[in-house]
VOKE-622932 format. One record per residue: residue in one letter; z, x, y of N, C-alpha, C in turn. Coordinates in Angstrom, 3 decimals. Layout:
['A',[Z,X,Y],[Z,X,Y],[Z,X,Y]]
...
//
This chain:
['X',[149.030,43.174,281.203],[148.550,43.936,280.060],[147.927,42.917,279.012]]
['X',[146.736,43.314,278.556],[146.060,42.394,277.608],[146.181,42.958,276.159]]
['X',[146.818,42.180,275.359],[147.023,42.574,273.948],[146.206,41.754,272.988]]
['X',[145.652,42.432,272.028],[144.879,41.745,271.003],[145.584,42.026,269.671]]
['X',[145.932,41.080,268.901],[146.664,41.300,267.639],[145.709,41.911,266.614]]
['X',[146.335,42.646,265.652],[145.529,43.277,264.594],[144.747,42.178,263.823]]
['X',[145.290,41.006,263.668],[144.638,39.946,262.925],[143.390,39.500,263.694]]
['X',[143.502,39.394,264.994],[142.354,38.955,265.810],[141.276,40.062,265.812]]
['X',[141.668,41.343,265.858],[140.720,42.416,265.823],[140.000,42.363,264.480]]
['X',[140.748,42.093,263.431],[140.143,42.085,262.058],[139.109,40.941,262.036]]
['X',[139.455,39.796,262.596],[138.520,38.627,262.615],[137.251,38.980,263.377]]
['X',[137.443,39.603,264.540],[136.270,39.961,265.361],[135.414,40.962,264.611]]
['X',[136.021,41.941,263.954],[135.214,42.900,263.197],[134.462,42.226,262.089]]
['X',[135.135,41.280,261.360],[134.474,40.579,260.315],[133.303,39.761,260.826]]
['X',[133.461,39.099,261.947],[132.402,38.338,262.515],[131.208,39.193,262.823]]
['X',[131.531,40.356,263.453],[130.446,41.311,263.831],[129.734,41.844,262.616]]
['X',[130.475,42.195,261.568],[129.870,42.675,260.365],[129.019,41.610,259.682]]
['X',[129.560,40.372,259.685],[128.829,39.254,259.096],[127.535,39.011,259.803]]
['X',[127.538,39.036,261.130],[126.332,38.789,261.924],[125.361,39.949,261.706]]
['X',[125.851,41.154,261.552],[124.949,42.305,261.339],[124.275,42.149,259.962]]
['X',[125.080,41.839,258.941],[124.482,41.688,257.650],[123.547,40.494,257.574]]
['X',[123.827,39.435,258.339],[122.984,38.252,258.267],[121.637,38.525,258.853]]
['X',[121.448,39.604,259.622],[120.178,39.842,260.264],[119.280,40.817,259.518]]
['X',[119.760,41.368,258.438],[118.870,42.325,257.785],[117.841,41.660,256.861]]
['X',[116.955,42.409,256.353],[115.882,41.858,255.518],[116.397,41.172,254.230]]
['X',[117.564,41.642,253.773],[118.170,41.050,252.583],[118.676,39.676,252.763]]
['X',[118.876,39.259,254.041],[119.344,37.905,254.291],[118.253,36.875,254.070]]
['X',[116.966,37.367,254.152],[115.836,36.516,253.934],[115.337,36.609,252.492]]
['X',[115.114,37.878,252.057],[114.642,38.082,250.654],[115.936,38.505,249.944]]
['X',[116.574,37.469,249.397],[117.768,37.744,248.596],[117.359,38.329,247.211]]
['X',[118.340,38.808,246.475],[118.007,39.316,245.162],[117.354,38.233,244.304]]
['X',[117.888,37.077,244.368],[117.301,35.947,243.569],[115.891,35.668,243.958]]
['X',[115.572,35.610,245.228],[114.200,35.356,245.682],[113.289,36.492,245.324]]
['X',[113.792,37.712,245.500],[112.965,38.894,245.131],[112.534,38.823,243.628]]
['X',[113.464,38.426,242.780],[113.146,38.312,241.357],[112.149,37.195,241.125]]
['X',[112.247,36.077,241.851],[111.305,34.992,241.751],[109.890,35.344,242.217]]
['X',[109.866,36.054,243.381],[108.568,36.412,243.941],[107.826,37.429,243.073]]
['X',[108.562,38.388,242.551],[107.989,39.535,241.866],[108.376,39.580,240.403]]
['X',[108.444,38.398,239.781],[108.888,38.297,238.374],[107.986,39.005,237.409]]
['X',[106.757,39.107,237.731],[105.805,39.781,236.772],[105.952,41.260,236.720]]
['X',[106.626,41.892,237.689],[106.572,43.342,237.854],[107.172,44.036,236.672]]
['X',[108.097,43.447,235.942],[108.694,44.112,234.787],[108.094,43.625,233.445]]
['X',[106.907,43.099,233.497],[106.241,42.656,232.290],[105.786,43.918,231.531]]
['X',[105.728,43.875,230.229],[105.466,45.014,229.442],[104.019,45.563,229.676]]
['X',[103.160,44.751,230.280],[101.756,45.245,230.518],[101.735,46.039,231.793]]
['X',[102.768,46.015,232.596],[102.770,46.674,233.887],[103.083,48.155,233.821]]
['X',[102.210,49.044,234.276],[102.498,50.446,234.291],[103.740,50.818,235.091]]
['X',[104.053,49.965,236.077],[105.197,50.217,236.969],[106.512,49.526,236.504]]
['X',[106.498,49.032,235.276],[107.701,48.291,234.768],[108.990,49.090,235.079]]
['X',[109.945,48.400,235.689],[111.243,49.015,236.016],[111.312,49.875,237.234]]
['X',[110.196,50.068,237.906],[110.193,51.016,239.064],[110.692,50.293,240.363]]
['X',[110.088,49.190,240.622],[110.403,48.499,241.897],[111.653,47.677,241.756]]
['X',[112.781,48.129,242.354],[114.009,47.405,242.240],[114.366,46.782,243.550]]
['X',[115.192,45.783,243.513],[115.682,45.119,244.733],[116.554,46.106,245.529]]
['X',[117.403,46.829,244.833],[118.286,47.813,245.531],[117.504,48.834,246.275]]
['X',[116.383,49.307,245.713],[115.515,50.335,246.392],[114.899,49.677,247.618]]
['X',[114.482,48.414,247.502],[113.833,47.722,248.618],[114.845,47.634,249.763]]
['X',[116.023,47.190,249.502],[117.071,47.018,250.535],[117.433,48.319,251.182]]
['X',[117.620,49.370,250.370],[117.996,50.673,250.890],[116.866,51.188,251.878]]
['X',[115.591,50.964,251.502],[114.493,51.348,252.346],[114.439,50.506,253.589]]
['X',[114.553,49.197,253.417],[114.445,48.261,254.596],[115.496,48.561,255.607]]
['X',[116.693,48.889,255.149],[117.796,49.185,256.125],[117.570,50.434,256.917]]
['X',[116.596,51.262,256.529],[116.242,52.447,257.321],[115.390,52.125,258.504]]
['X',[114.904,50.847,258.577],[114.026,50.394,259.701],[114.709,49.180,260.336]]
['X',[115.521,49.401,261.325],[116.346,48.313,261.913],[115.542,47.100,262.359]]
['X',[114.307,47.234,262.777],[113.541,46.084,263.287],[112.805,45.333,262.204]]
['X',[112.753,45.895,261.007],[112.031,45.269,259.878],[112.764,44.020,259.376]]
['X',[112.092,42.916,259.505],[112.698,41.614,259.047],[113.858,41.155,259.861]]
['X',[114.043,41.685,261.069],[115.181,41.322,261.901],[114.751,40.878,263.299]]
['X',[113.457,40.931,263.622],[112.989,40.704,264.977],[112.504,39.265,265.115]]
['X',[112.952,38.667,266.202],[112.482,37.286,266.499],[113.326,36.233,265.853]]
['X',[112.839,35.001,265.896],[113.586,33.884,265.356],[113.419,33.870,263.823]]
['X',[114.065,32.881,263.218],[114.061,32.742,261.734],[112.646,32.644,261.204]]
['X',[111.815,31.897,261.912],[110.425,31.733,261.424],[109.673,33.077,261.490]]
['X',[109.804,33.809,262.524],[109.159,35.127,262.651],[109.617,36.095,261.587]]
['X',[110.920,36.069,261.314],[111.465,37.001,260.330],[110.925,36.637,258.918]]
['X',[110.909,35.375,258.637],[110.433,34.868,257.335],[108.935,35.223,257.169]]
['X',[108.172,34.980,258.210],[106.747,35.283,258.123],[106.469,36.752,257.897]]
['X',[107.335,37.607,258.523],[107.141,39.037,258.348],[107.380,39.395,256.840]]
['X',[108.387,38.849,256.213],[108.644,39.154,254.822],[107.541,38.620,253.907]]
['X',[107.034,37.424,254.205],[105.968,36.851,253.424],[104.702,37.720,253.575]]
['X',[104.415,38.188,254.825],[103.253,38.951,255.076],[103.331,40.364,254.393]]
['X',[104.495,40.972,254.507],[104.666,42.299,253.910],[104.479,42.219,252.407]]
['X',[105.136,41.249,251.724],[105.018,41.142,250.327],[103.674,40.586,249.912]]
['X',[103.057,39.802,250.754],[101.676,39.315,250.510],[100.673,40.492,250.404]]
['X',[100.787,41.377,251.372],[99.815,42.517,251.436],[100.136,43.516,250.268]]
['X',[101.395,43.801,250.091],[101.754,44.842,249.090],[101.578,44.279,247.682]]
['X',[101.716,43.003,247.499],[101.480,42.406,246.149],[100.059,42.530,245.799]]
['X',[99.183,42.283,246.704],[97.753,42.462,246.470],[97.451,43.936,246.105]]
['X',[98.057,44.847,246.833],[97.782,46.272,246.580],[98.221,46.739,245.211]]
['X',[99.235,46.040,244.637],[99.806,46.469,243.368],[99.652,45.417,242.271]]
['X',[98.704,44.517,242.470],[98.558,43.361,241.625],[98.042,43.764,240.199]]
['X',[98.709,43.228,239.237],[98.255,43.425,237.844],[98.091,42.159,237.053]]
['X',[98.194,41.018,237.783],[98.093,39.721,237.166],[96.655,39.177,237.113]]
['X',[96.526,37.982,236.573],[95.200,37.373,236.515],[94.747,36.962,237.867]]
['X',[93.451,37.021,238.091],[92.904,36.663,239.387],[93.198,35.204,239.702]]
['X',[93.606,34.924,240.930],[93.841,33.634,241.408],[95.200,33.040,241.181]]
['X',[96.090,33.767,240.457],[97.373,33.299,240.174],[98.434,33.655,241.221]]
['X',[98.239,34.825,241.832],[99.129,35.298,242.914],[100.564,35.440,242.484]]
['X',[100.724,35.849,241.228],[102.050,36.046,240.644],[102.257,37.471,240.077]]
['X',[101.213,38.327,240.166],[101.247,39.564,239.465],[101.518,40.820,240.346]]
['X',[102.139,40.568,241.466],[102.354,41.711,242.362],[103.383,42.708,241.848]]
['X',[103.250,43.926,242.364],[104.149,45.027,242.041],[104.116,45.449,240.553]]
['X',[102.955,45.390,239.994],[102.745,45.773,238.614],[102.375,47.253,238.518]]
['X',[101.662,47.725,239.530],[101.173,49.147,239.578],[101.977,49.964,240.596]]
['X',[102.227,51.193,240.279],[102.729,52.147,241.184],[101.688,53.145,241.638]]
['X',[100.831,53.493,240.673],[99.756,54.491,240.972],[98.387,53.799,240.917]]
['X',[97.492,54.264,241.766],[96.104,53.814,241.782],[95.470,54.180,240.433]]
['X',[94.602,53.441,239.876],[93.952,53.648,238.657],[93.115,54.956,238.705]]
['X',[92.351,55.088,239.758],[91.550,56.278,239.964],[92.419,57.330,240.576]]
['X',[92.716,58.385,239.816],[93.613,59.440,240.277],[92.872,60.770,240.404]]
['X',[91.625,60.736,240.742],[90.776,61.967,240.841],[91.160,62.744,242.065]]
['X',[91.638,62.112,243.096],[92.042,62.820,244.320],[93.555,63.064,244.297]]
['X',[93.977,64.153,244.898],[95.451,64.427,244.902],[96.210,63.390,245.605]]
['X',[95.739,62.934,246.742],[96.475,61.958,247.571],[95.929,60.524,247.319]]
['X',[95.879,60.152,246.044],[95.466,58.836,245.645],[96.566,57.859,245.992]]
['X',[96.266,56.565,245.892],[97.167,55.494,246.326],[98.423,55.432,245.433]]
['X',[99.570,55.347,246.101],[100.841,55.212,245.461],[101.751,54.287,246.173]]
['X',[102.640,53.606,245.483],[103.654,52.803,246.088],[103.165,51.437,246.484]]
['X',[104.027,50.589,247.099],[103.730,49.229,247.469],[102.494,49.071,248.351]]
['X',[102.279,50.038,249.276],[101.171,49.973,250.184],[100.010,50.766,249.689]]
['X',[100.188,51.452,248.535],[99.165,52.337,247.961],[98.782,53.394,249.007]]
['X',[99.753,54.170,249.441],[99.543,55.161,250.489],[98.444,56.190,250.009]]
['X',[97.487,56.400,250.819],[96.301,57.174,250.451],[95.948,58.137,251.555]]
['X',[95.334,59.301,251.191],[94.858,60.339,252.122],[96.028,61.226,252.596]]
['X',[95.689,62.530,252.697],[96.693,63.508,252.999],[97.357,63.236,254.411]]
['X',[96.514,62.824,255.333],[97.026,62.586,256.699],[98.117,61.505,256.673]]
['X',[97.960,60.436,255.857],[98.992,59.453,255.762],[100.226,59.889,255.061]]
['X',[100.018,60.769,254.055],[101.213,61.366,253.395],[102.003,62.238,254.349]]
['X',[101.304,62.965,255.194],[101.921,63.839,256.157],[102.695,63.020,257.200]]
['X',[102.020,62.047,257.785],[102.642,61.173,258.805],[103.822,60.381,258.219]]
['X',[103.654,59.899,257.010],[104.723,59.125,256.428],[105.907,60.029,256.161]]
['X',[105.687,61.229,255.661],[106.799,62.131,255.430],[107.577,62.445,256.712]]
['X',[106.876,62.664,257.819],[107.559,62.863,259.073],[108.314,61.598,259.517]]
['X',[107.663,60.455,259.311],[108.209,59.192,259.761],[109.475,58.773,258.990]]
['X',[109.624,59.143,257.751],[110.814,58.722,256.975],[111.813,59.921,256.874]]
['X',[111.480,61.040,257.531],[112.478,62.140,257.629],[112.500,63.056,256.468]]
['X',[111.409,63.185,255.680],[111.380,64.205,254.607],[110.383,65.334,254.894]]
['X',[109.891,65.367,256.138],[109.011,66.502,256.536],[107.745,66.566,255.715]]
['X',[107.505,67.782,255.193],[106.303,68.037,254.388],[106.409,67.741,252.874]]
['X',[107.547,67.156,252.543],[107.830,66.886,251.088],[106.738,66.076,250.426]]
['X',[106.197,65.059,251.141],[105.196,64.234,250.525],[103.844,64.879,250.435]]
['X',[103.574,65.814,251.341],[102.349,66.598,251.233],[102.441,67.557,250.075]]
['X',[103.614,68.242,249.977],[103.760,69.217,248.872],[103.906,68.559,247.520]]
['X',[104.454,67.342,247.512],[104.721,66.693,246.227],[104.428,65.213,246.418]]
['X',[103.173,64.795,246.536],[102.820,63.362,246.776],[103.364,62.397,245.733]]
['X',[103.644,62.930,244.522],[104.144,62.030,243.435],[105.505,61.533,243.686]]
['X',[106.201,62.020,244.759],[107.486,61.487,245.065],[107.337,59.979,245.413]]
['X',[106.200,59.580,245.907],[105.966,58.193,246.255],[105.867,57.352,244.973]]
['X',[105.591,57.959,243.888],[105.472,57.232,242.606],[106.687,57.398,241.666]]
['X',[107.618,58.244,242.085],[108.737,58.569,241.181],[110.064,58.283,241.812]]
['X',[110.174,58.165,243.146],[111.410,57.809,243.825],[111.221,56.429,244.441]]
['X',[111.813,55.375,243.914],[111.541,54.013,244.439],[111.938,53.827,245.878]]
['X',[112.987,54.442,246.331],[113.403,54.258,247.704],[112.322,54.879,248.657]]
['X',[111.952,56.129,248.357],[110.891,56.781,249.133],[109.629,55.964,249.108]]
['X',[109.355,55.367,247.931],[108.158,54.583,247.766],[108.160,53.415,248.702]]
['X',[109.238,52.629,248.719],[109.372,51.495,249.597],[109.392,52.014,251.059]]
['X',[110.006,53.138,251.382],[110.075,53.605,252.712],[108.714,53.886,253.261]]
['X',[107.787,54.504,252.447],[106.461,54.792,252.883],[105.710,53.529,253.259]]
['X',[105.950,52.456,252.471],[105.278,51.162,252.714],[105.802,50.574,254.032]]
['X',[107.066,50.601,254.208],[107.661,49.959,255.420],[107.360,50.840,256.630]]
['X',[107.306,52.142,256.484],[106.895,53.042,257.565],[105.465,52.662,258.045]]
['X',[104.534,52.561,257.054],[103.169,52.141,257.390],[103.176,50.786,258.138]]
['X',[103.939,49.867,257.663],[104.007,48.512,258.194],[104.481,48.516,259.683]]
['X',[105.458,49.389,259.964],[106.130,49.362,261.244],[105.433,50.263,262.274]]
['X',[104.453,51.059,261.865],[103.953,52.157,262.745],[102.541,51.889,263.221]]
['X',[102.320,51.866,264.534],[100.976,51.726,265.090],[100.318,53.149,264.927]]
['X',[99.047,53.130,264.564],[98.313,54.383,264.363],[96.929,54.275,265.039]]
['X',[96.550,55.340,265.689],[95.242,55.436,266.352],[95.029,54.209,267.210]]
['X',[93.953,53.450,267.033],[93.699,52.264,267.903],[94.210,50.971,267.238]]
['X',[95.005,51.125,266.193],[95.563,49.976,265.485],[96.971,49.650,265.917]]
['X',[97.281,48.397,266.034],[98.706,47.952,266.298],[99.423,48.090,264.988]]
['X',[100.762,47.969,265.076],[101.470,47.958,263.846],[101.410,46.562,263.176]]
['X',[101.481,46.503,261.849],[101.456,45.212,261.134],[102.685,44.379,261.612]]
['X',[103.849,45.043,261.856],[105.013,44.430,262.319],[104.789,43.648,263.649]]
['X',[104.202,44.336,264.633],[104.036,43.720,265.893],[103.027,42.504,265.785]]
['X',[102.029,42.633,264.947],[101.076,41.558,264.780],[101.758,40.306,264.243]]
['X',[102.502,40.414,263.124],[103.057,39.299,262.456],[104.208,38.617,263.252]]
['X',[104.866,39.378,264.077],[105.955,38.726,264.897],[105.449,38.204,266.267]]
['X',[104.193,38.412,266.439],[103.586,37.826,267.690],[103.690,38.689,268.931]]
['X',[103.911,39.989,268.724],[104.079,40.895,269.858],[102.887,41.789,270.113]]
['X',[101.744,41.402,269.540],[100.477,42.160,269.793],[99.540,41.280,270.639]]
['X',[99.111,41.852,271.719],[98.077,41.220,272.544],[96.731,42.027,272.376]]
['X',[95.699,41.361,271.903],[94.389,42.102,271.750],[93.869,42.697,273.052]]
['X',[93.286,43.898,272.911],[92.626,44.513,274.055],[91.228,43.889,274.196]]
['X',[90.599,44.286,275.273],[89.177,43.803,275.417],[88.322,44.216,274.270]]
['X',[88.506,45.457,273.781],[87.765,45.904,272.564],[88.037,45.046,271.352]]
['X',[89.326,44.700,271.223],[89.713,43.840,270.091],[89.029,42.483,270.177]]
['X',[89.076,41.920,271.386],[88.437,40.585,271.565],[86.930,40.633,271.280]]
['X',[86.316,41.709,271.761],[84.858,41.812,271.480],[84.596,42.015,270.019]]
['X',[85.538,42.529,269.280],[85.385,42.696,267.805],[85.900,41.582,267.006]]
['X',[86.248,40.463,267.657],[86.779,39.277,266.993],[88.123,39.529,266.306]]
['X',[88.868,40.499,266.745],[90.189,40.729,266.131],[91.174,39.893,266.927]]
['X',[91.755,38.928,266.257],[92.625,37.955,266.893],[94.036,37.988,266.160]]
['X',[95.049,37.576,266.895],[96.388,37.607,266.273],[96.441,36.673,265.007]]
['X',[97.056,37.203,264.024],[97.181,36.495,262.720],[97.173,37.457,261.589]]
['X',[97.419,36.866,260.409],[97.492,37.662,259.174],[96.226,38.474,258.893]]
['X',[95.090,37.918,259.284],[93.836,38.561,259.003],[93.703,39.963,259.637]]
['X',[94.248,40.156,260.791],[94.114,41.465,261.444],[95.033,42.490,260.745]]
['X',[96.041,42.035,260.044],[96.848,42.961,259.245],[95.992,43.512,258.080]]
['X',[95.225,42.658,257.449],[94.319,43.125,256.413],[93.344,44.131,257.019]]
['X',[92.867,43.916,258.265],[92.024,44.840,258.931],[92.742,46.201,259.111]]
['X',[93.957,46.156,259.490],[94.752,47.382,259.741],[94.833,48.151,258.408]]
['X',[95.096,47.511,257.329],[95.357,48.133,256.048],[94.103,48.601,255.377]]
['X',[93.080,47.798,255.344],[91.851,48.140,254.555],[90.561,47.534,255.146]]
['X',[90.545,47.487,256.492],[89.409,46.853,257.166],[88.056,47.401,256.868]]
['X',[87.965,48.732,256.634],[86.717,49.379,256.371],[86.026,48.916,255.126]]
['X',[86.847,48.411,254.186],[86.243,47.930,252.898],[86.214,46.427,252.760]]
['X',[86.989,45.738,253.594],[87.137,44.279,253.365],[86.794,43.422,254.544]]
['X',[86.738,43.902,255.727],[86.569,43.039,256.907],[85.147,43.121,257.526]]
['X',[84.795,42.026,258.161],[83.497,41.964,258.817],[82.320,41.866,257.938]]
['X',[82.559,41.307,256.694],[81.479,41.152,255.753],[81.456,39.753,255.076]]
['X',[82.013,38.834,255.805],[82.107,37.490,255.285],[83.239,37.342,254.202]]
['X',[83.253,36.172,253.615],[84.302,35.975,252.584],[84.196,36.917,251.386]]
['X',[85.316,37.381,250.909],[85.281,38.220,249.709],[86.609,38.065,248.988]]
['X',[86.616,38.474,247.726],[87.740,38.148,246.824],[89.027,38.932,247.208]]
['X',[88.848,40.151,247.732],[90.033,40.976,248.090],[90.807,40.294,249.254]]
['X',[90.076,39.813,250.284],[90.739,39.157,251.385],[91.379,37.855,250.923]]
['X',[90.713,37.137,250.054],[91.288,35.873,249.555],[92.537,36.130,248.722]]
['X',[92.552,37.255,248.011],[93.731,37.560,247.212],[94.917,37.878,248.156]]
['X',[94.707,38.610,249.203],[95.753,38.880,250.126],[96.299,37.557,250.755]]
['X',[95.376,36.629,251.046],[95.798,35.370,251.638],[96.552,34.541,250.637]]
['X',[96.073,34.578,249.401],[96.740,33.778,248.332],[98.172,34.165,248.112]]
['X',[98.434,35.502,248.065],[99.825,35.976,247.935],[100.658,35.560,249.156]]
['X',[100.083,35.651,250.357],[100.797,35.328,251.549],[101.150,33.841,251.613]]
['X',[100.208,33.014,251.227],[100.479,31.572,251.185],[101.595,31.239,250.174]]
['X',[101.560,31.891,249.028],[102.581,31.639,248.003],[103.968,31.995,248.541]]
['X',[104.083,33.153,249.214],[105.400,33.554,249.685],[105.865,32.728,250.898]]
['X',[104.908,32.357,251.710],[105.242,31.422,252.823],[105.814,30.125,252.311]]
['X',[105.231,29.632,251.207],[105.690,28.431,250.572],[107.111,28.629,250.043]]
['X',[107.344,29.763,249.404],[108.673,30.000,248.854],[109.761,30.202,249.956]]
['X',[109.291,30.635,251.110],[110.230,30.858,252.237],[110.254,29.615,253.172]]
['X',[109.416,28.603,252.887],[109.315,27.395,253.662],[109.018,27.678,255.102]]
['X',[107.935,28.434,255.324],[107.520,28.851,256.663],[106.006,28.705,256.802]]
['X',[105.503,28.265,257.979],[104.032,28.098,258.103],[103.293,29.412,258.119]]
['X',[102.065,29.425,257.685],[101.310,30.705,257.596],[100.787,31.123,258.956]]
['X',[100.619,30.190,259.846],[99.902,30.496,261.077],[98.397,30.440,260.935]]
['X',[97.679,30.776,261.994],[96.219,30.710,261.960],[95.654,32.112,261.773]]
['X',[94.267,32.130,261.613],[93.552,33.365,261.550],[93.956,34.228,260.409]]
['X',[93.859,33.698,259.167],[94.353,34.389,257.989],[93.360,35.418,257.436]]
['X',[92.068,35.227,257.717],[91.102,36.184,257.167],[90.562,37.081,258.256]]
['X',[89.784,38.112,257.787],[89.171,38.995,258.741],[87.687,39.065,258.489]]
['X',[87.150,37.953,257.992],[85.737,37.950,257.562],[84.768,38.222,258.686]]
['X',[85.083,37.878,259.917],[84.176,38.067,261.093],[84.681,39.123,262.030]]
['X',[85.653,39.901,261.586],[86.227,40.938,262.419],[85.548,42.303,262.177]]
['X',[85.239,43.006,263.258],[84.780,44.405,263.072],[86.030,45.238,262.755]]
['X',[85.857,46.184,261.843],[87.055,46.988,261.473],[87.401,47.960,262.601]]
['X',[88.592,48.405,262.610],[89.080,49.263,263.741],[88.383,50.549,263.879]]
['X',[87.839,51.071,262.779],[87.188,52.366,262.827],[85.874,52.259,263.630]]
['X',[85.374,51.048,263.787],[84.104,50.834,264.543],[84.389,50.586,266.024]]
['X',[85.671,50.663,266.385],[86.048,50.419,267.791],[86.216,48.961,268.152]]
//
């Protein structure tokens, strides 16, 4: 008969729990690092002051088990740097070229359309609100009340992480690209879409920013990413821009 003492069982459970906690997004982006990365977000000039909290980020991140947990330490850190690099650009309220003003805005400035951009990824268009609602388990709530993305910080972060983790149409997921699990198709290769941070920009806003040579929006996204890679002590990798890539809508 094999007996295991209660003390040994407790130790095993503690080790299991510690290992599990060590693998979540919060083990890379600690509360302290979050505050350093996004210190401008609670500035008095920011319309979103007080909205984006660390606790909301962690609650949302833990709803996506593969987010920030896939691959080795370098891959996991690069994913966090890339996610915050892209979303900081989307919500930037700081001075151009400083890459310190992320998460200042919750709502898009132009609010003439009902499904205008909201949250870290600036979720836009009814189809995305519908798919995001299904993806995070709230059904049609985001279609019926899109402002949930601008008033509930956990839902707001969840929509951004859902977009990040989900392949749509002919686009890969941002997650698979940054962790090195995307292989370009023949159409991608013909369109100069290559593995790297640049194709994530193409996924998010390629129709307005990619395939048109150097531009300030793409450089802003890269600048934030470089800053966060530096804070996480991880290399950026190659192919950071999408200047010569055809956007996905063009095939």
